[in-house]
C-alpha positions in Angstrom: 0.0 0.0 0.0 1.1 3.6 -0.6 1.8 5.7 2.5 0.7 9.3 2.0 2.7 12.0 3.7 1.0 15.4 4.0 3.4 18.2 3.9 3.4 22.0 4.3 5.2 23.7 1.5 8.3 24.2 3.5 11.5 22.7 2.1 12.9 21.6 5.5 9.9 19.4 6.1 10.0 17.9 2.7 13.7 17.3 2.8 13.3 15.6 6.2 10.7 13.2 4.8 12.9 12.4 1.8 16.0 11.9 3.9 14.1 9.6 6.3 12.3 7.5 3.7 13.6 8.0 0.2 17.3 7.9 0.4 17.7 4.1 0.3 18.9 3.7 -3.3 20.9 0.8 -4.4 20.3 -2.9 -3.7 16.9 -3.5 -5.6 15.1 -1.2 -7.8 15.5 2.6 -7.4 12.6 4.4 -5.6 9.6 5.9 -7.4 8.4 9.0 -5.5 5.2 10.8 -6.5 4.9 14.5 -5.5 1.5 16.1 -5.8 -0.3 19.3 -4.8 -2.4 22.1 -6.2 -1.2 24.4 -9.0 1.5 26.9 -7.8 2.1 24.9 -4.6 5.8 24.6 -5.4 6.0 21.1 -6.6 8.6 21.9 -9.3 10.7 24.0 -6.8 10.6 21.2 -4.2 11.5 18.6 -6.9 14.5 20.7 -7.9 15.7 20.7 -4.3 15.1 17.0 -3.8 16.7 16.2 -7.1 19.8 18.2 -6.2 20.1 16.7 -2.7 19.3 13.0 -3.5 20.0 12.7 -7.2 16.6 11.6 -8.4 15.4 12.2 -11.9 12.5 14.7 -12.0 9.9 13.8 -14.6 6.5 15.1 -15.5 3.9 13.8 -17.8 4.0 17.0 -19.9 7.8 16.5 -20.4 7.3 12.9 -21.3 4.5 13.8 -23.8 6.6 16.5 -25.5 9.7 14.4 -25.7 7.8 11.4 -27.3 6.0 13.6 -29.7 9.3 15.4 -30.6 11.1 12.0 -31.2 8.2 10.6 -33.2 7.8 7.5 -31.0 4.9 5.2 -31.5 3.4 6.4 -28.2 4.2 10.0 -29.1 2.4 9.7 -32.4 -0.7 8.3 -30.7 -0.6 11.1 -28.1 -0.1 13.8 -30.9 -3.4 12.8 -32.5 -5.3 13.6 -29.3 -3.2 16.8 -28.7 -3.7 18.1 -32.2 -7.4 17.6 -32.1 -7.6 19.5 -28.7 -8.6 16.3 -26.8 -7.2 14.9 -23.6 -4.7 12.2 -23.9 -6.3 9.1 -22.4 -5.1 7.9 -19.1 -4.1 4.5 -20.5 -1.8 6.2 -23.0 -0.3 8.4 -20.3 0.4 5.4 -18.1 2.1 3.6 -21.1 4.3 6.7 -21.6 5.1 6.8 -17.9 5.9 3.1 -17.8 8.2 3.5 -20.8 10.0 6.4 -19.2 10.4 4.5 -15.9 12.2 1.7 -17.7 15.0 4.0 -18.9 18.5 3.4 -17.4 18.7 6.8 -15.6 15.5 6.1 -13.7 16.5 2.5 -12.8 19.8 3.8 -11.5 18.8 7.0 -9.7 15.1 6.7 -8.9 12.6 9.4 -9.8 10.3 12.1 -8.7 7.1 11.8 -10.7 5.6 15.3 -10.7 1.8 15.6 -10.7 0.9 12.1 -11.8 -1.5 10.4 -11.2 -3.9 13.3 -11.4 -7.2 11.3 -11.3 -8.5 8.1 -9.8 -8.5 6.3 -13.2 -4.8 7.1 -13.6 -4.0 5.8 -10.1 -5.9 2.6 -10.9 -4.1 2.3 -14.3 -0.8 2.6 -12.4 -1.9 -0.2 -10.0 -3.1 -2.4 -13.0 0.2 -1.8 -14.8 2.1 -3.0 -11.7 3.8 0.4 -11.0 4.9 0.5 -7.4 5.0 3.9 -5.7 7.5 3.9 -2.8 6.4 7.3 -1.4 3.7 9.8 -2.1 4.4 13.4 -1.0 1.5 15.8 -0.9 2.2 19.4 -0.6 -0.6 21.3 1.1 -0.8 25.1 0.9 -3.0 27.1 3.3 -5.7 29.3 1.8 
């Protein structure tokens, strides 16, 4: 099961959680850490700090989509059709893109911070169905 850690948007608290629970790289597979929160909560900023301190690879679904479309991969071409028509890329295709990215050597070696994914219950279920194991889920909460 996934343990959810609620966090304020302070770097110190996030770094403490990562140091305590995410630093164990090596030996089996590298960790998959999901970081989530509302728009403008500082996810990207915190990912940069965590990446710098612990060496994880920071990835987002937007980056994965743009990269696959640019490289003309099979999955990228499928996504491009939805994007060009103004439609949403289906969750199953997003999960396939994420799975493909997670299989790359840099992720297997260093682990990753998956920024803003899953965004919806169907994406979370698709991750479970695909056998993607999340080691830590960090949720940034920002007061109103």
